[in-house]
mmCIF file of the C-alpha atoms, coordinates in Angstrom:
data_MODEL
# 
_entry.id   MODEL 
# 
loop_
_atom_site.group_PDB 
_atom_site.id 
_atom_site.type_symbol 
_atom_site.label_atom_id 
_atom_site.label_alt_id 
_atom_site.label_comp_id 
_atom_site.label_asym_id 
_atom_site.label_entity_id 
_atom_site.label_seq_id 
_atom_site.pdbx_PDB_ins_code 
_atom_site.Cartn_x 
_atom_site.Cartn_y 
_atom_site.Cartn_z 
_atom_site.occupancy 
_atom_site.B_iso_or_equiv 
_atom_site.pdbx_formal_charge 
_atom_site.auth_seq_id 
_atom_site.auth_comp_id 
_atom_site.auth_asym_id 
_atom_site.auth_atom_id 
_atom_site.pdbx_PDB_model_num 
ATOM 1   C CA . UNK A 1 1   ? -0.663  -21.611 -13.750 1.00 0.00 ? 1   UNK A CA 1 
ATOM 2   C CA . UNK A 1 2   ? 2.361   -21.306 -15.991 1.00 0.00 ? 2   UNK A CA 1 
ATOM 3   C CA . UNK A 1 3   ? 2.724   -19.468 -19.260 1.00 0.00 ? 3   UNK A CA 1 
ATOM 4   C CA . UNK A 1 4   ? 5.586   -18.690 -21.569 1.00 0.00 ? 4   UNK A CA 1 
ATOM 5   C CA . UNK A 1 5   ? 6.705   -15.194 -22.485 1.00 0.00 ? 5   UNK A CA 1 
ATOM 6   C CA . UNK A 1 6   ? 9.682   -14.541 -24.769 1.00 0.00 ? 6   UNK A CA 1 
ATOM 7   C CA . UNK A 1 7   ? 11.442  -17.741 -23.690 1.00 0.00 ? 7   UNK A CA 1 
ATOM 8   C CA . UNK A 1 8   ? 10.735  -17.161 -19.995 1.00 0.00 ? 8   UNK A CA 1 
ATOM 9   C CA . UNK A 1 9   ? 8.239   -18.888 -17.708 1.00 0.00 ? 9   UNK A CA 1 
ATOM 10  C CA . UNK A 1 10  ? 5.690   -16.850 -15.763 1.00 0.00 ? 10  UNK A CA 1 
ATOM 11  C CA . UNK A 1 11  ? 4.296   -18.620 -12.727 1.00 0.00 ? 11  UNK A CA 1 
ATOM 12  C CA . UNK A 1 12  ? 1.144   -17.498 -10.934 1.00 0.00 ? 12  UNK A CA 1 
ATOM 13  C CA . UNK A 1 13  ? 0.846   -18.210 -7.234  1.00 0.00 ? 13  UNK A CA 1 
ATOM 14  C CA . UNK A 1 14  ? 1.565   -17.006 -3.731  1.00 0.00 ? 14  UNK A CA 1 
ATOM 15  C CA . UNK A 1 15  ? 2.806   -20.316 -2.314  1.00 0.00 ? 15  UNK A CA 1 
ATOM 16  C CA . UNK A 1 16  ? 6.266   -21.761 -2.695  1.00 0.00 ? 16  UNK A CA 1 
ATOM 17  C CA . UNK A 1 17  ? 8.072   -18.594 -3.791  1.00 0.00 ? 17  UNK A CA 1 
ATOM 18  C CA . UNK A 1 18  ? 11.665  -18.995 -2.578  1.00 0.00 ? 18  UNK A CA 1 
ATOM 19  C CA . UNK A 1 19  ? 12.478  -16.095 -0.272  1.00 0.00 ? 19  UNK A CA 1 
ATOM 20  C CA . UNK A 1 20  ? 16.169  -16.085 -1.201  1.00 0.00 ? 20  UNK A CA 1 
ATOM 21  C CA . UNK A 1 21  ? 15.291  -15.292 -4.838  1.00 0.00 ? 21  UNK A CA 1 
ATOM 22  C CA . UNK A 1 22  ? 12.995  -12.463 -3.749  1.00 0.00 ? 22  UNK A CA 1 
ATOM 23  C CA . UNK A 1 23  ? 15.712  -11.049 -1.520  1.00 0.00 ? 23  UNK A CA 1 
ATOM 24  C CA . UNK A 1 24  ? 18.202  -11.096 -4.412  1.00 0.00 ? 24  UNK A CA 1 
ATOM 25  C CA . UNK A 1 25  ? 15.822  -9.156  -6.660  1.00 0.00 ? 25  UNK A CA 1 
ATOM 26  C CA . UNK A 1 26  ? 15.195  -6.645  -3.870  1.00 0.00 ? 26  UNK A CA 1 
ATOM 27  C CA . UNK A 1 27  ? 18.934  -6.217  -3.331  1.00 0.00 ? 27  UNK A CA 1 
ATOM 28  C CA . UNK A 1 28  ? 19.508  -5.603  -7.032  1.00 0.00 ? 28  UNK A CA 1 
ATOM 29  C CA . UNK A 1 29  ? 16.718  -3.010  -7.020  1.00 0.00 ? 29  UNK A CA 1 
ATOM 30  C CA . UNK A 1 30  ? 18.279  -1.291  -4.000  1.00 0.00 ? 30  UNK A CA 1 
ATOM 31  C CA . UNK A 1 31  ? 15.254  -1.994  -1.805  1.00 0.00 ? 31  UNK A CA 1 
ATOM 32  C CA . UNK A 1 32  ? 17.176  -3.969  0.856   1.00 0.00 ? 32  UNK A CA 1 
ATOM 33  C CA . UNK A 1 33  ? 20.764  -4.400  1.966   1.00 0.00 ? 33  UNK A CA 1 
ATOM 34  C CA . UNK A 1 34  ? 21.819  -7.221  4.245   1.00 0.00 ? 34  UNK A CA 1 
ATOM 35  C CA . UNK A 1 35  ? 18.873  -8.904  5.908   1.00 0.00 ? 35  UNK A CA 1 
ATOM 36  C CA . UNK A 1 36  ? 19.394  -10.389 9.377   1.00 0.00 ? 36  UNK A CA 1 
ATOM 37  C CA . UNK A 1 37  ? 18.809  -14.139 9.404   1.00 0.00 ? 37  UNK A CA 1 
ATOM 38  C CA . UNK A 1 38  ? 15.844  -13.786 11.755  1.00 0.00 ? 38  UNK A CA 1 
ATOM 39  C CA . UNK A 1 39  ? 14.070  -11.627 9.116   1.00 0.00 ? 39  UNK A CA 1 
ATOM 40  C CA . UNK A 1 40  ? 14.690  -13.846 6.073   1.00 0.00 ? 40  UNK A CA 1 
ATOM 41  C CA . UNK A 1 41  ? 11.268  -15.480 6.315   1.00 0.00 ? 41  UNK A CA 1 
ATOM 42  C CA . UNK A 1 42  ? 9.573   -12.169 5.467   1.00 0.00 ? 42  UNK A CA 1 
ATOM 43  C CA . UNK A 1 43  ? 10.482  -12.655 1.802   1.00 0.00 ? 43  UNK A CA 1 
ATOM 44  C CA . UNK A 1 44  ? 8.387   -15.839 1.715   1.00 0.00 ? 44  UNK A CA 1 
ATOM 45  C CA . UNK A 1 45  ? 5.617   -14.662 4.040   1.00 0.00 ? 45  UNK A CA 1 
ATOM 46  C CA . UNK A 1 46  ? 4.953   -11.483 2.080   1.00 0.00 ? 46  UNK A CA 1 
ATOM 47  C CA . UNK A 1 47  ? 3.951   -13.662 -0.880  1.00 0.00 ? 47  UNK A CA 1 
ATOM 48  C CA . UNK A 1 48  ? 1.882   -16.059 1.193   1.00 0.00 ? 48  UNK A CA 1 
ATOM 49  C CA . UNK A 1 49  ? -0.051  -13.094 2.598   1.00 0.00 ? 49  UNK A CA 1 
ATOM 50  C CA . UNK A 1 50  ? -0.647  -11.506 -0.815  1.00 0.00 ? 50  UNK A CA 1 
ATOM 51  C CA . UNK A 1 51  ? -3.790  -11.942 -2.883  1.00 0.00 ? 51  UNK A CA 1 
ATOM 52  C CA . UNK A 1 52  ? -2.103  -12.584 -6.220  1.00 0.00 ? 52  UNK A CA 1 
ATOM 53  C CA . UNK A 1 53  ? 1.485   -12.899 -7.377  1.00 0.00 ? 53  UNK A CA 1 
ATOM 54  C CA . UNK A 1 54  ? 3.417   -13.662 -10.533 1.00 0.00 ? 54  UNK A CA 1 
ATOM 55  C CA . UNK A 1 55  ? 7.076   -14.613 -10.774 1.00 0.00 ? 55  UNK A CA 1 
ATOM 56  C CA . UNK A 1 56  ? 9.192   -14.730 -13.934 1.00 0.00 ? 56  UNK A CA 1 
ATOM 57  C CA . UNK A 1 57  ? 11.822  -17.433 -14.404 1.00 0.00 ? 57  UNK A CA 1 
ATOM 58  C CA . UNK A 1 58  ? 14.735  -17.935 -16.762 1.00 0.00 ? 58  UNK A CA 1 
ATOM 59  C CA . UNK A 1 59  ? 15.418  -21.599 -16.139 1.00 0.00 ? 59  UNK A CA 1 
ATOM 60  C CA . UNK A 1 60  ? 16.198  -21.750 -12.382 1.00 0.00 ? 60  UNK A CA 1 
ATOM 61  C CA . UNK A 1 61  ? 16.659  -18.015 -11.851 1.00 0.00 ? 61  UNK A CA 1 
ATOM 62  C CA . UNK A 1 62  ? 13.832  -15.697 -10.812 1.00 0.00 ? 62  UNK A CA 1 
ATOM 63  C CA . UNK A 1 63  ? 14.219  -12.557 -12.931 1.00 0.00 ? 63  UNK A CA 1 
ATOM 64  C CA . UNK A 1 64  ? 11.007  -10.708 -12.138 1.00 0.00 ? 64  UNK A CA 1 
ATOM 65  C CA . UNK A 1 65  ? 8.047   -10.597 -9.798  1.00 0.00 ? 65  UNK A CA 1 
ATOM 66  C CA . UNK A 1 66  ? 4.936   -8.714  -8.814  1.00 0.00 ? 66  UNK A CA 1 
ATOM 67  C CA . UNK A 1 67  ? 2.628   -9.146  -5.871  1.00 0.00 ? 67  UNK A CA 1 
ATOM 68  C CA . UNK A 1 68  ? -0.832  -7.699  -5.236  1.00 0.00 ? 68  UNK A CA 1 
ATOM 69  C CA . UNK A 1 69  ? -3.018  -6.986  -2.219  1.00 0.00 ? 69  UNK A CA 1 
ATOM 70  C CA . UNK A 1 70  ? -6.733  -6.826  -3.059  1.00 0.00 ? 70  UNK A CA 1 
ATOM 71  C CA . UNK A 1 71  ? -10.282 -7.236  -1.790  1.00 0.00 ? 71  UNK A CA 1 
ATOM 72  C CA . UNK A 1 72  ? -10.844 -9.165  -5.074  1.00 0.00 ? 72  UNK A CA 1 
ATOM 73  C CA . UNK A 1 73  ? -14.021 -7.180  -5.758  1.00 0.00 ? 73  UNK A CA 1 
ATOM 74  C CA . UNK A 1 74  ? -13.346 -3.469  -6.201  1.00 0.00 ? 74  UNK A CA 1 
ATOM 75  C CA . UNK A 1 75  ? -9.734  -2.514  -5.584  1.00 0.00 ? 75  UNK A CA 1 
ATOM 76  C CA . UNK A 1 76  ? -6.186  -3.822  -5.816  1.00 0.00 ? 76  UNK A CA 1 
ATOM 77  C CA . UNK A 1 77  ? -2.733  -2.495  -5.025  1.00 0.00 ? 77  UNK A CA 1 
ATOM 78  C CA . UNK A 1 78  ? 0.458   -3.481  -6.778  1.00 0.00 ? 78  UNK A CA 1 
ATOM 79  C CA . UNK A 1 79  ? 2.787   -3.786  -3.818  1.00 0.00 ? 79  UNK A CA 1 
ATOM 80  C CA . UNK A 1 80  ? 6.069   -4.803  -5.430  1.00 0.00 ? 80  UNK A CA 1 
ATOM 81  C CA . UNK A 1 81  ? 7.045   -4.983  -9.078  1.00 0.00 ? 81  UNK A CA 1 
ATOM 82  C CA . UNK A 1 82  ? 10.676  -5.650  -9.906  1.00 0.00 ? 82  UNK A CA 1 
ATOM 83  C CA . UNK A 1 83  ? 12.538  -6.988  -12.935 1.00 0.00 ? 83  UNK A CA 1 
ATOM 84  C CA . UNK A 1 84  ? 16.223  -7.864  -12.903 1.00 0.00 ? 84  UNK A CA 1 
ATOM 85  C CA . UNK A 1 85  ? 18.317  -5.186  -14.630 1.00 0.00 ? 85  UNK A CA 1 
ATOM 86  C CA . UNK A 1 86  ? 19.544  -7.593  -17.337 1.00 0.00 ? 86  UNK A CA 1 
ATOM 87  C CA . UNK A 1 87  ? 15.930  -8.280  -18.326 1.00 0.00 ? 87  UNK A CA 1 
ATOM 88  C CA . UNK A 1 88  ? 14.510  -4.760  -18.322 1.00 0.00 ? 88  UNK A CA 1 
ATOM 89  C CA . UNK A 1 89  ? 13.264  -3.214  -21.543 1.00 0.00 ? 89  UNK A CA 1 
ATOM 90  C CA . UNK A 1 90  ? 11.869  -6.530  -22.814 1.00 0.00 ? 90  UNK A CA 1 
ATOM 91  C CA . UNK A 1 91  ? 8.234   -5.973  -21.862 1.00 0.00 ? 91  UNK A CA 1 
ATOM 92  C CA . UNK A 1 92  ? 8.332   -8.193  -18.774 1.00 0.00 ? 92  UNK A CA 1 
ATOM 93  C CA . UNK A 1 93  ? 7.114   -5.496  -16.375 1.00 0.00 ? 93  UNK A CA 1 
ATOM 94  C CA . UNK A 1 94  ? 4.277   -4.522  -18.691 1.00 0.00 ? 94  UNK A CA 1 
ATOM 95  C CA . UNK A 1 95  ? 3.304   -8.184  -19.060 1.00 0.00 ? 95  UNK A CA 1 
ATOM 96  C CA . UNK A 1 96  ? 3.197   -8.557  -15.274 1.00 0.00 ? 96  UNK A CA 1 
ATOM 97  C CA . UNK A 1 97  ? 0.960   -5.492  -14.893 1.00 0.00 ? 97  UNK A CA 1 
ATOM 98  C CA . UNK A 1 98  ? -1.282  -6.801  -17.684 1.00 0.00 ? 98  UNK A CA 1 
ATOM 99  C CA . UNK A 1 99  ? -1.641  -10.157 -15.897 1.00 0.00 ? 99  UNK A CA 1 
ATOM 100 C CA . UNK A 1 100 ? -2.493  -8.363  -12.664 1.00 0.00 ? 100 UNK A CA 1 
ATOM 101 C CA . UNK A 1 101 ? -5.169  -6.161  -14.217 1.00 0.00 ? 101 UNK A CA 1 
ATOM 102 C CA . UNK A 1 102 ? -6.720  -9.237  -15.879 1.00 0.00 ? 102 UNK A CA 1 
ATOM 103 C CA . UNK A 1 103 ? -7.438  -10.593 -12.389 1.00 0.00 ? 103 UNK A CA 1 
ATOM 104 C CA . UNK A 1 104 ? -9.731  -7.616  -11.670 1.00 0.00 ? 104 UNK A CA 1 
ATOM 105 C CA . UNK A 1 105 ? -10.290 -5.870  -15.012 1.00 0.00 ? 105 UNK A CA 1 
ATOM 106 C CA . UNK A 1 106 ? -13.110 -3.611  -13.840 1.00 0.00 ? 106 UNK A CA 1 
ATOM 107 C CA . UNK A 1 107 ? -11.606 -2.859  -10.464 1.00 0.00 ? 107 UNK A CA 1 
ATOM 108 C CA . UNK A 1 108 ? -9.547  0.119   -9.425  1.00 0.00 ? 108 UNK A CA 1 
ATOM 109 C CA . UNK A 1 109 ? -5.803  -0.516  -9.399  1.00 0.00 ? 109 UNK A CA 1 
ATOM 110 C CA . UNK A 1 110 ? -3.186  1.503   -7.582  1.00 0.00 ? 110 UNK A CA 1 
ATOM 111 C CA . UNK A 1 111 ? 0.591   1.483   -7.601  1.00 0.00 ? 111 UNK A CA 1 
ATOM 112 C CA . UNK A 1 112 ? 2.468   3.680   -5.162  1.00 0.00 ? 112 UNK A CA 1 
ATOM 113 C CA . UNK A 1 113 ? 5.836   4.396   -6.713  1.00 0.00 ? 113 UNK A CA 1 
ATOM 114 C CA . UNK A 1 114 ? 8.504   6.986   -7.280  1.00 0.00 ? 114 UNK A CA 1 
ATOM 115 C CA . UNK A 1 115 ? 8.243   9.533   -10.072 1.00 0.00 ? 115 UNK A CA 1 
ATOM 116 C CA . UNK A 1 116 ? 10.917  7.785   -12.166 1.00 0.00 ? 116 UNK A CA 1 
ATOM 117 C CA . UNK A 1 117 ? 8.420   4.930   -12.678 1.00 0.00 ? 117 UNK A CA 1 
ATOM 118 C CA . UNK A 1 118 ? 5.454   7.098   -13.705 1.00 0.00 ? 118 UNK A CA 1 
ATOM 119 C CA . UNK A 1 119 ? 6.120   6.789   -17.445 1.00 0.00 ? 119 UNK A CA 1 
ATOM 120 C CA . UNK A 1 120 ? 6.149   2.989   -17.120 1.00 0.00 ? 120 UNK A CA 1 
ATOM 121 C CA . UNK A 1 121 ? 2.760   2.947   -15.411 1.00 0.00 ? 121 UNK A CA 1 
ATOM 122 C CA . UNK A 1 122 ? 1.337   5.398   -17.957 1.00 0.00 ? 122 UNK A CA 1 
ATOM 123 C CA . UNK A 1 123 ? 2.328   2.912   -20.696 1.00 0.00 ? 123 UNK A CA 1 
ATOM 124 C CA . UNK A 1 124 ? 0.368   0.307   -18.751 1.00 0.00 ? 124 UNK A CA 1 
ATOM 125 C CA . UNK A 1 125 ? -2.791  2.447   -18.827 1.00 0.00 ? 125 UNK A CA 1 
ATOM 126 C CA . UNK A 1 126 ? -2.513  4.011   -15.377 1.00 0.00 ? 126 UNK A CA 1 
ATOM 127 C CA . UNK A 1 127 ? -3.200  7.672   -14.670 1.00 0.00 ? 127 UNK A CA 1 
ATOM 128 C CA . UNK A 1 128 ? -0.593  9.788   -12.965 1.00 0.00 ? 128 UNK A CA 1 
ATOM 129 C CA . UNK A 1 129 ? -1.885  12.829  -11.106 1.00 0.00 ? 129 UNK A CA 1 
ATOM 130 C CA . UNK A 1 130 ? 1.336   14.728  -10.362 1.00 0.00 ? 130 UNK A CA 1 
ATOM 131 C CA . UNK A 1 131 ? 4.525   13.883  -12.240 1.00 0.00 ? 131 UNK A CA 1 
ATOM 132 C CA . UNK A 1 132 ? 6.715   15.995  -9.946  1.00 0.00 ? 132 UNK A CA 1 
ATOM 133 C CA . UNK A 1 133 ? 6.068   14.025  -6.770  1.00 0.00 ? 133 UNK A CA 1 
ATOM 134 C CA . UNK A 1 134 ? 6.236   10.451  -5.599  1.00 0.00 ? 134 UNK A CA 1 
ATOM 135 C CA . UNK A 1 135 ? 2.728   9.193   -5.492  1.00 0.00 ? 135 UNK A CA 1 
ATOM 136 C CA . UNK A 1 136 ? 0.100   6.791   -6.592  1.00 0.00 ? 136 UNK A CA 1 
ATOM 137 C CA . UNK A 1 137 ? -0.635  5.772   -10.155 1.00 0.00 ? 137 UNK A CA 1 
ATOM 138 C CA . UNK A 1 138 ? -4.219  4.644   -10.709 1.00 0.00 ? 138 UNK A CA 1 
ATOM 139 C CA . UNK A 1 139 ? -5.979  2.429   -13.254 1.00 0.00 ? 139 UNK A CA 1 
ATOM 140 C CA . UNK A 1 140 ? -9.734  2.894   -13.039 1.00 0.00 ? 140 UNK A CA 1 
ATOM 141 C CA . UNK A 1 141 ? -11.481 -0.278  -14.110 1.00 0.00 ? 141 UNK A CA 1 
ATOM 142 C CA . UNK A 1 142 ? -14.877 1.379   -14.280 1.00 0.00 ? 142 UNK A CA 1 
ATOM 143 C CA . UNK A 1 143 ? -13.677 3.218   -17.387 1.00 0.00 ? 143 UNK A CA 1 
ATOM 144 C CA . UNK A 1 144 ? -12.898 -0.102  -19.063 1.00 0.00 ? 144 UNK A CA 1 
ATOM 145 C CA . UNK A 1 145 ? -16.220 -1.479  -17.786 1.00 0.00 ? 145 UNK A CA 1 
ATOM 146 C CA . UNK A 1 146 ? -18.067 1.332   -19.563 1.00 0.00 ? 146 UNK A CA 1 
ATOM 147 C CA . UNK A 1 147 ? -16.137 0.662   -22.764 1.00 0.00 ? 147 UNK A CA 1 
ATOM 148 C CA . UNK A 1 148 ? -16.997 -3.032  -22.461 1.00 0.00 ? 148 UNK A CA 1 
ATOM 149 C CA . UNK A 1 149 ? -20.679 -2.146  -21.886 1.00 0.00 ? 149 UNK A CA 1 
ATOM 150 C CA . UNK A 1 150 ? -20.740 -3.511  -18.349 1.00 0.00 ? 150 UNK A CA 1 
ATOM 151 C CA . UNK A 1 151 ? -21.608 -0.212  -16.614 1.00 0.00 ? 151 UNK A CA 1 
# 
């Protein structure tokens, strides 16, 4: 599936995500440094072993991504969410979280992150238990299910 968002293309899928683009985003985010050649395949395999994933493209450049691990019934975890620094503040991250939650709207969603990202996840509808510590942000789908009349 493809969709357009503010002149960018969002692609859904876990297959065919070029590992070199993922590595570049991770480097920019400070998540990795130099990766030995024998480990390069992990950037492709981590997508192939995910449940859902979305990547954001500006022409031939990947500028954002998110991947999810889930049982597809009750719970899901946002494993990695990153947007290139030149594209931050344009709603891309929020759009990616929205697309994720749509996959399991009445499920429980979790995002383990550092405290500097808590305000972002709160804007996305997640609860944050302790703002002073690194921890898990949670979106409880059963609350939305009750609002929708499904529980």
